[in-house]
Every structure is written in C-alpha cells, then in structure tokens.
C-alpha beads as a LAMMPS data file, in Angstrom:
LAMMPS data file: protein, C-alpha beads

195 atoms
194 bonds

1 atom types
1 bond types

-500.0 500.0 xlo xhi
-500.0 500.0 ylo yhi
-500.0 500.0 zlo zhi

Masses

1 110.0

Atoms # bond

1 1 1 221.841 115.703 -102.463
2 1 1 219.262 118.020 -100.948
3 1 1 216.911 117.287 -98.036
4 1 1 213.699 116.484 -99.858
5 1 1 211.623 116.528 -96.685
6 1 1 212.645 120.113 -95.996
7 1 1 211.831 121.026 -99.587
8 1 1 208.400 119.446 -99.241
9 1 1 207.851 121.004 -95.840
10 1 1 208.256 124.425 -97.405
11 1 1 205.188 123.666 -99.519
12 1 1 203.032 121.735 -97.059
13 1 1 202.775 124.170 -94.168
14 1 1 200.919 126.812 -96.229
15 1 1 202.065 129.639 -93.975
16 1 1 200.428 128.200 -90.848
17 1 1 202.277 127.998 -87.564
18 1 1 202.480 124.289 -86.927
19 1 1 204.402 122.047 -84.565
20 1 1 206.839 120.261 -86.829
21 1 1 210.523 119.923 -86.109
22 1 1 212.228 118.212 -89.030
23 1 1 215.443 117.854 -87.047
24 1 1 213.868 115.879 -84.200
25 1 1 211.352 113.881 -86.232
26 1 1 213.675 112.219 -88.696
27 1 1 211.981 109.513 -90.714
28 1 1 208.343 108.943 -91.501
29 1 1 207.866 106.437 -88.648
30 1 1 209.008 109.022 -86.061
31 1 1 206.757 111.684 -87.608
32 1 1 203.801 109.273 -87.600
33 1 1 204.363 108.389 -83.937
34 1 1 204.695 112.036 -82.953
35 1 1 201.561 113.004 -84.929
36 1 1 199.540 110.173 -83.376
37 1 1 200.709 111.267 -79.892
38 1 1 199.541 114.842 -80.521
39 1 1 203.018 116.323 -80.749
40 1 1 202.569 117.547 -84.333
41 1 1 199.747 119.479 -85.941
42 1 1 200.717 118.382 -89.454
43 1 1 203.200 116.018 -91.021
44 1 1 204.227 114.301 -94.231
45 1 1 203.755 110.519 -94.031
46 1 1 202.818 107.556 -96.218
47 1 1 199.162 106.690 -96.852
48 1 1 199.479 103.400 -94.984
49 1 1 200.906 105.219 -91.968
50 1 1 198.045 107.710 -92.098
51 1 1 195.572 104.814 -92.160
52 1 1 197.236 103.205 -89.160
53 1 1 197.483 106.373 -87.059
54 1 1 194.257 108.179 -88.013
55 1 1 192.182 106.396 -85.343
56 1 1 194.371 107.861 -82.574
57 1 1 194.490 111.430 -83.919
58 1 1 191.844 113.987 -82.983
59 1 1 189.997 114.836 -86.227
60 1 1 192.603 113.694 -88.754
61 1 1 192.429 115.297 -92.182
62 1 1 194.379 114.285 -95.241
63 1 1 195.392 117.665 -96.647
64 1 1 197.005 116.515 -99.868
65 1 1 198.595 113.567 -101.595
66 1 1 201.624 113.673 -103.823
67 1 1 199.914 111.612 -106.507
68 1 1 196.897 113.947 -106.711
69 1 1 198.486 117.296 -105.919
70 1 1 202.049 117.013 -107.213
71 1 1 201.888 114.880 -110.352
72 1 1 205.485 115.634 -111.322
73 1 1 206.871 114.622 -107.946
74 1 1 209.711 112.079 -107.981
75 1 1 209.798 110.276 -104.638
76 1 1 212.943 108.235 -105.100
77 1 1 215.659 107.690 -107.677
78 1 1 218.854 105.677 -107.807
79 1 1 222.002 107.756 -107.711
80 1 1 225.744 107.404 -108.161
81 1 1 228.738 109.721 -108.271
82 1 1 229.531 110.878 -111.798
83 1 1 233.108 109.573 -111.694
84 1 1 231.922 106.098 -110.635
85 1 1 229.200 106.141 -113.264
86 1 1 231.688 107.012 -115.992
87 1 1 233.632 103.850 -115.148
88 1 1 230.631 101.590 -114.435
89 1 1 227.838 102.662 -116.771
90 1 1 226.886 99.123 -117.837
91 1 1 226.816 97.884 -114.224
92 1 1 224.581 100.814 -113.280
93 1 1 222.284 100.201 -116.260
94 1 1 221.961 96.507 -115.366
95 1 1 221.192 97.367 -111.751
96 1 1 218.519 99.869 -112.822
97 1 1 217.101 97.375 -115.349
98 1 1 216.685 94.849 -112.537
99 1 1 214.706 97.426 -110.584
100 1 1 212.530 98.201 -113.614
101 1 1 211.819 94.482 -114.146
102 1 1 210.961 94.036 -110.468
103 1 1 208.549 96.969 -110.503
104 1 1 206.828 95.593 -113.595
105 1 1 206.462 92.129 -112.048
106 1 1 205.282 93.431 -108.663
107 1 1 202.657 95.756 -110.088
108 1 1 201.239 93.001 -112.306
109 1 1 200.548 90.456 -109.532
110 1 1 199.040 91.324 -106.136
111 1 1 200.081 87.961 -104.668
112 1 1 203.704 88.561 -105.640
113 1 1 203.460 92.133 -104.369
114 1 1 202.077 90.951 -101.007
115 1 1 204.753 88.247 -100.719
116 1 1 207.515 90.801 -101.386
117 1 1 206.103 93.207 -98.793
118 1 1 205.811 90.408 -96.244
119 1 1 209.410 89.386 -96.875
120 1 1 211.104 92.773 -97.082
121 1 1 209.045 95.216 -95.005
122 1 1 209.766 94.981 -91.275
123 1 1 206.236 96.033 -90.297
124 1 1 203.951 95.286 -93.261
125 1 1 200.775 97.356 -93.541
126 1 1 197.350 95.817 -93.082
127 1 1 195.806 93.849 -95.948
128 1 1 193.393 96.737 -96.531
129 1 1 196.187 99.319 -96.718
130 1 1 198.236 97.035 -98.941
131 1 1 195.283 96.619 -101.308
132 1 1 194.802 100.396 -101.410
133 1 1 198.492 100.885 -102.176
134 1 1 198.416 98.274 -104.929
135 1 1 195.391 100.034 -106.473
136 1 1 197.292 103.345 -106.391
137 1 1 200.249 101.696 -108.122
138 1 1 197.871 100.609 -110.877
139 1 1 196.235 104.020 -111.188
140 1 1 199.228 106.359 -111.010
141 1 1 202.623 106.278 -112.770
142 1 1 204.612 105.305 -109.669
143 1 1 206.458 102.443 -111.349
144 1 1 206.904 103.228 -115.008
145 1 1 208.698 101.111 -117.566
146 1 1 210.709 104.132 -118.721
147 1 1 212.192 104.832 -115.292
148 1 1 209.837 107.714 -114.516
149 1 1 212.427 110.485 -114.718
150 1 1 210.711 112.701 -117.261
151 1 1 212.130 116.121 -118.085
152 1 1 208.983 117.704 -116.603
153 1 1 209.262 115.668 -113.389
154 1 1 212.922 116.495 -112.903
155 1 1 212.241 120.173 -113.654
156 1 1 209.375 120.120 -111.099
157 1 1 211.722 118.753 -108.424
158 1 1 214.449 121.264 -109.280
159 1 1 211.932 124.126 -109.162
160 1 1 210.543 122.949 -105.812
161 1 1 214.030 122.637 -104.313
162 1 1 215.017 126.050 -105.676
163 1 1 211.852 127.756 -104.440
164 1 1 212.241 126.269 -100.948
165 1 1 215.878 127.398 -100.723
166 1 1 217.303 123.887 -100.495
167 1 1 218.925 124.159 -103.906
168 1 1 221.179 127.193 -104.038
169 1 1 222.575 127.053 -107.566
170 1 1 220.875 126.733 -110.941
171 1 1 220.465 123.192 -112.276
172 1 1 219.025 121.580 -115.346
173 1 1 217.569 118.097 -115.812
174 1 1 220.780 117.127 -117.626
175 1 1 222.717 117.933 -114.442
176 1 1 220.646 115.384 -112.540
177 1 1 219.741 112.522 -114.887
178 1 1 222.198 110.513 -116.961
179 1 1 219.987 109.715 -119.951
180 1 1 222.515 107.320 -121.487
181 1 1 222.409 105.049 -118.429
182 1 1 218.638 105.390 -118.063
183 1 1 218.033 104.600 -121.738
184 1 1 220.331 101.567 -121.539
185 1 1 218.495 100.360 -118.415
186 1 1 215.141 100.649 -120.186
187 1 1 216.564 98.752 -123.164
188 1 1 217.895 95.963 -120.922
189 1 1 214.656 95.776 -118.910
190 1 1 212.672 95.200 -122.100
191 1 1 214.785 92.163 -122.980
192 1 1 214.133 88.725 -121.498
193 1 1 216.134 88.224 -118.294
194 1 1 219.426 86.377 -118.641
195 1 1 219.295 82.759 -117.481

Bonds

1 1 1 2
2 1 2 3
3 1 3 4
4 1 4 5
5 1 5 6
6 1 6 7
7 1 7 8
8 1 8 9
9 1 9 10
10 1 10 11
11 1 11 12
12 1 12 13
13 1 13 14
14 1 14 15
15 1 15 16
16 1 16 17
17 1 17 18
18 1 18 19
19 1 19 20
20 1 20 21
21 1 21 22
22 1 22 23
23 1 23 24
24 1 24 25
25 1 25 26
26 1 26 27
27 1 27 28
28 1 28 29
29 1 29 30
30 1 30 31
31 1 31 32
32 1 32 33
33 1 33 34
34 1 34 35
35 1 35 36
36 1 36 37
37 1 37 38
38 1 38 39
39 1 39 40
40 1 40 41
41 1 41 42
42 1 42 43
43 1 43 44
44 1 44 45
45 1 45 46
46 1 46 47
47 1 47 48
48 1 48 49
49 1 49 50
50 1 50 51
51 1 51 52
52 1 52 53
53 1 53 54
54 1 54 55
55 1 55 56
56 1 56 57
57 1 57 58
58 1 58 59
59 1 59 60
60 1 60 61
61 1 61 62
62 1 62 63
63 1 63 64
64 1 64 65
65 1 65 66
66 1 66 67
67 1 67 68
68 1 68 69
69 1 69 70
70 1 70 71
71 1 71 72
72 1 72 73
73 1 73 74
74 1 74 75
75 1 75 76
76 1 76 77
77 1 77 78
78 1 78 79
79 1 79 80
80 1 80 81
81 1 81 82
82 1 82 83
83 1 83 84
84 1 84 85
85 1 85 86
86 1 86 87
87 1 87 88
88 1 88 89
89 1 89 90
90 1 90 91
91 1 91 92
92 1 92 93
93 1 93 94
94 1 94 95
95 1 95 96
96 1 96 97
97 1 97 98
98 1 98 99
99 1 99 100
100 1 100 101
101 1 101 102
102 1 102 103
103 1 103 104
104 1 104 105
105 1 105 106
106 1 106 107
107 1 107 108
108 1 108 109
109 1 109 110
110 1 110 111
111 1 111 112
112 1 112 113
113 1 113 114
114 1 114 115
115 1 115 116
116 1 116 117
117 1 117 118
118 1 118 119
119 1 119 120
120 1 120 121
121 1 121 122
122 1 122 123
123 1 123 124
124 1 124 125
125 1 125 126
126 1 126 127
127 1 127 128
128 1 128 129
129 1 129 130
130 1 130 131
131 1 131 132
132 1 132 133
133 1 133 134
134 1 134 135
135 1 135 136
136 1 136 137
137 1 137 138
138 1 138 139
139 1 139 140
140 1 140 141
141 1 141 142
142 1 142 143
143 1 143 144
144 1 144 145
145 1 145 146
146 1 146 147
147 1 147 148
148 1 148 149
149 1 149 150
150 1 150 151
151 1 151 152
152 1 152 153
153 1 153 154
154 1 154 155
155 1 155 156
156 1 156 157
157 1 157 158
158 1 158 159
159 1 159 160
160 1 160 161
161 1 161 162
162 1 162 163
163 1 163 164
164 1 164 165
165 1 165 166
166 1 166 167
167 1 167 168
168 1 168 169
169 1 169 170
170 1 170 171
171 1 171 172
172 1 172 173
173 1 173 174
174 1 174 175
175 1 175 176
176 1 176 177
177 1 177 178
178 1 178 179
179 1 179 180
180 1 180 181
181 1 181 182
182 1 182 183
183 1 183 184
184 1 184 185
185 1 185 186
186 1 186 187
187 1 187 188
188 1 188 189
189 1 189 190
190 1 190 191
191 1 191 192
192 1 192 193
193 1 193 194
194 1 194 195
C-alpha cells in the first residue's frame, strides 16, 4: 500500500515552496486545523472541511478539486491480501456488494444520507455542506454501481504513484484489482437483498 497523500502532494504543490509537513500533519482534520491556524500555506482537505475553515483563513482559495481536476482519481477502495482473498472470495464479494447497495441507497435519498451521517460521523458537517456534498454525489461518479474501479482510473492512480516516486516497481491494473471478486460483488448487489 502506498501513501496516497504523499502521491497527491507531489502533484498539488506545483513547484512552490509551501509549509506542509506530511509527517506532522497526519489526517485531514490535523491538516485543516493547521491550515486554519496559519501553519500551512496549502493543504489537501475535504470540501466540507474547507467550508468550515475558510472563514478563519486569510484569503482562502480552492486551487483544485479531485472531481473536477482528476476525473480518474480513486479516493478509496476495499482491499485484502491475495492469499486471504483466494480462500474467501465469496465473503469478500458479499461484503463489497453490501457496500455497493448502501451507496446506491444513500445517494438516492437525502434523508437517509443525512441520518447515516448523523449516526456514523463523529462531527457531522453543516446542513449546507452536507447538501453540497449530496449534490456532488449526484453529479459525479463517486458511488458507482459497478464499483468504480475502471481500468482507466486504476491506470491513472498507478501512473500518479509512479510519477511521484511512491510506487517503485511497474504495476498493471490486474495487479491491483481482482475483477472476479468485483464482478461477483456487482452481480450480488444487483440482486434483491437476502431476507
């Protein structure tokens, strides 16, 4: 597993000298706090965190967003060791299918989405930020019914990690994504849930 933040950081700083220490500012909450306090010139944080901190930052500017500027970006994926997966492929597919069903349900109903955020997010964003996020989920392919791990997206991530020096050996999409498990998960997610 490579450090995705460091891979992203290699692309965000654009050659500028900026105050950003990825070793001390682990996690988006710490980076947001440090940015709001003036300790960082630039950072990578979530939209809702930007909204919450922008009022305390001197002349905040949103430089780029992943959804507009990196359309092949994969933010998160479920992972398992290959040896475990070989022995537990159906369990993994069922787990992933549950996630796919949940994403479909959450993106189809703002009330359900809000209730889930209220229940599972320690510090839920404001109603305005939550509405903006829900609109983004509708507009962009964040939560796709096919799992969202397209060959182009995986290649984009591999290329970014290679270019930034995080990935030190050649890889292909087949090295990263188990299509058999993903395809089975998509198949299961399209079926009615078991009662």
